N, C-alpha and C positions, 0 to 999 in steps of 0.2 A: 197681834203682838208677835214680834219676831223673837226667836228663841236664843239667838246668839249674834254676836257682832260679826262684821265682815272678816275679822282675822287679820287685817292689815296693821302692821306696826307703824304707828305715827311717831316718827322721830322728833318732829317739831313739838309735839305734845309732851313727849317723854322729857326732852331737855328742859322745856319751860317750867314743867311741874317738879322736875327732880334734880335740877342742876346743883342746888345747895346740898341735898343729901348725897348727890353723886360726888361732889368734892370730899365730903366727910368719908363717904364709903371708900373712895380711892385711898385716902390717907390711912384709914383704919385697916383696910384689907392689905395694903402694902406693908405696914408695920407688922400686922399678924403673920403675913406670909413670910417676911424676912426673919422674924424671930423663930417661927416654926422650922425653916430651913436651917437657920443657924444652930438650933438645938439638935436637929437631925445630923448636922456635920460633927458637932461635938460628941454625939452618941456613936457616930461612925469611927471617930478617931479614939475615943476614950473607952468605949465599950466593946464594939465589934473588933477593933484592932488594939485593945487595951493591953494584951499580953506582950511581954517583951520578946522580940525575936532577934537573934544575932546572926550575922551573915559572914561566912568565910568566902573570899573570892580568889579565884586562881585562874591563870592563863595558861593553856597548854599549847605546845607547838606540835603540828602534825607533819611528819615526813612520809610522803607517799612513795611506794615502791617503784612505780613507773609512771612518772608524771606526764610522759608523752601519750599515755593511754587516758583519754579524757573520761572514760566510764565511771571509774572510782571517784575521780576528782569532782565530777559534776553531780554525783548522786548525793554526796554528803553536804548538808547544809544545816542551818539552825533547826529546821523542822525534823529532819531525819536523825540528827544527833540527839535531840530530846527523846525520840522514840528509842534509840539505842541506849540512852542513859537509863531508861526504865526497864531494860531487859535483865535476864538473869546474869549475863556476863558482866554487867557494870553494877546495877543496883543490888542484884542478887548476891554477887561476890562481896560488895561492900557491906551488905546487910549481915553476912555471916561474920565478918570481922568485928562489926560493931555490936553484934548480939540483938539486933532489932529486925523487924520485918522488912522485906523488899519494898512493900507498898509504903512504909514510912520513909525510906530512903528516896523513893521515886517522888514522893510528895514534898520532900525537903530540898531536892536538887533540881536545878533548871539551867538551861543554856540560853542566854538572850540572843538577839539578832547577831549574826556574824558579819563583820565587815571584811574579813579575809578567810577564805576556806581553809587556810592553813593554820588557823588559830581558833581555839575553843576557849571561851570564858565560861567557867562553871561557878554557879552560886550554890552554896550549901547553907540553908536557913534552918536554924535549930533554936530551941528555947534556952540553950546554954551555950556560952562562948566556947567552952571546952568541947562540948559535943559537936559544935560547928566545925572546929579544927580537926577532930578526929574523923568526922564525916568526909571532910575534904581530903584528908590523908588516904582514907580507904578508896574514895572515888579516883584519886590520883593513881594508886596502885592498880586499881581495876582497868583504868584507861591505858596505863603503860602495858599491862598484860594484853589488852585488846589490840593495841598498836603493834605488838611484837608478834602476835600469833594470828592476825587476820590477814588474808590475802589482799594485796593492793597497798598494804601499809609497811613502812619500815619501823616506824616508832612514833609514840605519843609521849612527849616529855613535859614536865612542869617547867614553865618559862618565867612565870612571875607569880608571886603569892603575896596578897594584901593582908594587912592586919585585920582581925575580926572586928567588925563594927556593929553596933546596935541599930537595927532598922527603925526608923521613926516614920510613922504614917503622917503624911503632910495634910494639914487642914486647910481646905480652900474656903475659909470663911467669907471672904469678900465676894467671891463668886456665888457661894450658896445664898448669902443675904440678897444679892442683886437678883438672882434668879427667883428667889422666894417673894421679893417685893413685886416683880413683874407678874408672876403666876398669881399671887394674891389679888392684885388689881384686876386681873382678867376674870378670876372667879367672882370677885366682889361685883364687877359690872354685870356679869351674867346672872348672878343671883338677884341683883337689883331690877334687871330687865325682866326676869321671870316674875318677880313680885309685881312689877308695874303691868305686866300682861294680864295679871289677875284682877287688876283694878278695874272696877266697873263704875266708877263715879262719873257723874254728869259734869263735863267741863265745856264742851263745844256742841254746836248744833249736831255735828255728825254722830255724837254719842247718843242723843235722843233718837235720831234716825236709825241707829243700830238696833234699838230695842222695840220701837213702835212706828206705826204709820202716821201718827198724829203729827201734823206740821209744826214747826217752831215759828212763832210769830215774831220773836226777837229776843233781845237781851236787856236786862236792867243792870247798870253798873253800881258798885259799891260807893259811889259818891257822884258829884257833878261831873259830866263829861269834860275832859281836859284837852282833848286833841281832836283833830278832824275825823279820824276813824271812828272814835267813840261817838261824836256828835252825829255822824252820818248813821251809825247803828241806832241811836236813839230816834231819829227821824224816820228810819225804816219801821221801827217798832210802832211808832205813833200812826203811821200810814196803814199798817196792817191791822191795828186795833180799830181804827176808824172804819176800814172795810168790813171787819168782822161785825162791827156794831150795825152797819147798814144791812148786812145780810141777815141778821137775826132781830128778833123783837126785844131781846134782852140777854145780857151776858152774866152768867153766874161764875164767881171767882171760887176756885178750889185751891187749897194750899197742900203742898206735900212736905215730907221730911219734918225738919225742925220748925217750920212755919205752921204746921197743922193745929197745934195747940196754943200758939202765941198770938193772941187777939191784938196786942199792941203793935207787933211787927206786921200783921196782916192789914192793920189800918194804915200804916206808913206805906206799905207796898201799893195799896189802892190808890193813895194820893200820888205816888210816883208814876203809876201806870197812866194817870191822867185820862181816864175814860169818863166820858160825859156821864154825870150823875144818873140820868134816866135810863142809861143803857145797862147799869149794874142792878141786877134783880136777883135776890136770894131764891126765888122760886123758878127761875129761868131754866129752860131745857138745854141751852148751849152753855158749855163750860169752858172757861179759860183756866188751864192748870198752871200754877205758879210754882216753879221748882227752885229750891236753894242751890247755888253754885257749889258743886262738890257732893251733892247727895248721891246716894247709891242707886243702883238699878232696882233694888227692892222697894225703895221709896217710891220710885216712879210707877212700878207695877202695882203696888198697893193702892196708890192714889187713883190709878186708871181703873182698877177693879172696883173700887168703892164707887166711882162715877157710874160705872155700868150697872152696879146693883141698884143704884138710885134711879135707874131708868132715864138717864140723861146722857148727852153725847158730848165728848171732849173734842172741841173743834181745833184747839191750838194750845201750844205750850209756851211759856215764857221762863227763861232762866234768869234768876235774879241774883244780885250781889256779886256779879262777875267782876273779877279783878281787872282793872283797866289796862295795866301793864301787860298782863298775860294775853288779853284779847288783842291788844295793839300789836305786840310781836308775833302772835300766832297768825294774824291775818295778812302780815307783810310777806311779800312773795319771796324775799331772799332767804327766809327761813323755811 
């Protein structure tokens, strides 16, 4: 008895067995992912950024002392100005006028990307509109003092001042829902494939071969054969059973899984196997094991162990009640 399967993922088998569940999984996981991400974006907007913030925006014009000397001009940009903004000369001075800490001023103020090195746009974001105005005033005075007292500058003057506005965090609900649906489907398929990889049911000949060295004589379908592939499979089974009967003095039938205790089903299967009456012997030492399509590995192993305990030999296996559509599609090469 082999201890494990070969580990190869059979995509044909997966699609044929799980396509209906796969469609449902895709829909359910897409909806679940979309809802989860939609709620996450609502939380981001309403909870994480739920507190009202007011912004005072001002534009300051810089006059350099010696524009022909490129050292000062090229040193100051949006990165260096943000650093300067956090220093004692700007944030520290403004903090003294506002009666708050320098760190609070530094956290509330910022300079976005500059399109012109002679112009600074300063944002002052506070929880109160009046505080935002006062913070901008203090920053303006500190910048003016910095411009008049720092080498390389002539002045820094307020050029334009916008009215205070309430900052509103934008919700990207459509994007979040779309991303959630895609990620949900990916996780849904991955979970389904993981679940499938743990499935040890007997569906095809290779499933039996993965767990035991006993050969498969063939398959019995869950109805009359309706196409050439199934008819051919029935003929192959008949040939194999005939050869097995010639090689042995008598064949004993053994049933696994749900067949083990159902005498009525066993009788029907005996008739479908169409083995010559004299060849079926309850006391025979050569056993033909009949498995129900979809039974688990444990059913197969229990049946084989029971045969060994009785000091008989299992010569072949037959898989019964195989779905014809599954068998037909599985054996076609384009799948």
